[in-house]
SESELO-655963 format. One record per residue (C-alpha): residue number from 1; residue in one letter; x, y, z. Coordinates in nm, 2 decimals. Each point is the difference from the previous one (the first is absolute). Layout:
<atoms>
[NUM; 'a'; [X; Y; Z]]
...
</atoms>
This chain:
<atoms>
[1; 'm'; [0.72; -1.98; -1.95]]
[2; 'p'; [-0.21; -0.20; -0.25]]
[3; 'l'; [-0.32; 0.02; 0.20]]
[4; 'l'; [0.02; 0.38; 0.03]]
[5; 'd'; [0.08; 0.04; -0.37]]
[6; 'e'; [-0.29; -0.22; -0.09]]
[7; 'm'; [-0.23; 0.22; 0.22]]
[8; 'l'; [0.12; 0.30; -0.19]]
[9; 'n'; [-0.04; -0.17; -0.34]]
[10; 'l'; [-0.36; -0.10; 0.08]]
[11; 't'; [-0.08; 0.35; 0.12]]
[12; 'k'; [0.14; 0.14; -0.32]]
[13; 'a'; [-0.20; -0.25; -0.21]]
[14; 'e'; [-0.32; 0.07; 0.18]]
[15; 'h'; [0.02; 0.37; 0.03]]
[16; 'g'; [0.27; 0.13; -0.25]]
[17; 'p'; [0.34; 0.16; 0.08]]
[18; 'd'; [-0.15; 0.34; 0.08]]
[19; 'h'; [-0.27; -0.10; 0.25]]
[20; 'p'; [0.04; 0.12; 0.36]]
[21; 'd'; [-0.03; -0.36; 0.12]]
[22; 't'; [0.31; -0.08; -0.21]]
[23; 'h'; [0.19; 0.30; 0.15]]
[24; 'l'; [-0.10; -0.11; 0.35]]
[25; 'c'; [0.11; -0.36; -0.08]]
[26; 'm'; [0.34; 0.13; -0.12]]
[27; 'a'; [0.04; 0.21; 0.32]]
[28; 'q'; [-0.09; -0.30; 0.23]]
[29; 'l'; [0.26; -0.21; -0.20]]
[30; 'g'; [0.27; 0.26; 0.05]]
[31; 'n'; [-0.08; -0.01; 0.38]]
[32; 'c'; [0.02; -0.37; 0.00]]
[33; 'y'; [0.33; -0.01; -0.18]]
[34; 'y'; [0.14; 0.26; 0.23]]
[35; 's'; [-0.12; -0.18; 0.32]]
[36; 'l'; [0.15; -0.33; -0.13]]
[37; 'k'; [0.33; 0.17; -0.08]]
[38; 'r'; [0.01; 0.14; 0.36]]
[39; 'l'; [-0.10; -0.33; 0.14]]
[40; 'd'; [0.27; -0.17; -0.20]]
[41; 'k'; [0.27; 0.23; 0.17]]
[42; 's'; [-0.13; -0.04; 0.35]]
[43; 'v'; [-0.02; -0.38; 0.00]]
[44; 'p'; [0.39; -0.05; 0.02]]
[45; 'l'; [-0.01; 0.24; 0.29]]
[46; 'f'; [-0.25; -0.21; 0.19]]
[47; 'e'; [0.18; -0.32; -0.09]]
[48; 'e'; [0.30; 0.14; 0.19]]
[49; 'l'; [-0.18; 0.14; 0.29]]
[50; 'l'; [-0.25; -0.26; 0.09]]
[51; 'p'; [0.26; -0.28; 0.09]]
[52; 'r'; [0.17; 0.25; 0.24]]
[53; 'l'; [-0.34; 0.07; 0.18]]
[54; 'a'; [-0.05; -0.20; 0.32]]
[55; 'd'; [-0.33; 0.17; 0.10]]
[56; 'i'; [-0.23; 0.28; -0.10]]
[57; 'r'; [-0.29; 0.12; 0.24]]
[58; 'l'; [-0.25; 0.28; 0.02]]
[59; 'd'; [0.14; 0.27; 0.21]]
[60; 'g'; [-0.30; 0.24; 0.05]]
[61; 'p'; [-0.34; 0.09; -0.14]]
[62; 'v'; [-0.05; -0.02; -0.37]]
[63; 'a'; [-0.11; 0.34; -0.14]]
[64; 'r'; [-0.23; -0.05; -0.30]]
[65; 'l'; [-0.04; 0.25; -0.29]]
[66; 'r'; [-0.37; 0.07; -0.05]]
[67; 's'; [-0.12; 0.19; -0.31]]
[68; 'n'; [-0.27; -0.02; -0.26]]
[69; 'f'; [0.25; -0.11; -0.26]]
[70; 'v'; [0.28; -0.19; 0.16]]
[71; 's'; [0.01; -0.21; 0.32]]
[72; 'g'; [0.30; -0.17; 0.15]]
[73; 'i'; [0.26; 0.01; 0.27]]
[74; 'k'; [0.15; 0.34; 0.08]]
[75; 'r'; [0.23; -0.12; 0.27]]
[76; 'l'; [0.10; -0.35; 0.11]]
[77; 'p'; [0.25; 0.01; 0.29]]
[78; 'v'; [0.20; -0.34; 0.02]]
[79; 'r'; [0.28; -0.14; 0.21]]
[80; 'v'; [0.26; -0.19; -0.20]]
[81; 'v'; [0.24; -0.26; 0.15]]
[82; 'w'; [0.30; -0.08; -0.23]]
[83; 'a'; [0.14; -0.36; 0.00]]
</atoms>
């Protein structure tokens, strides 16, 4: 990932290799690489499943996760009709 590597290089050049910002940048790069690797594995799964899907609809109330740090969907009931 050239953009992420460039970000790390700029941070090292600005702050030095032992600065906390450099370590934070390296940690974030590790998270990005891990997420991209997981995404790369899940794309073929969706490429197989989506053509077989005729319909998908919401099947109940959406339960949201509410906190001071993370917010998102806790539960999302759906009804799937296969082709």
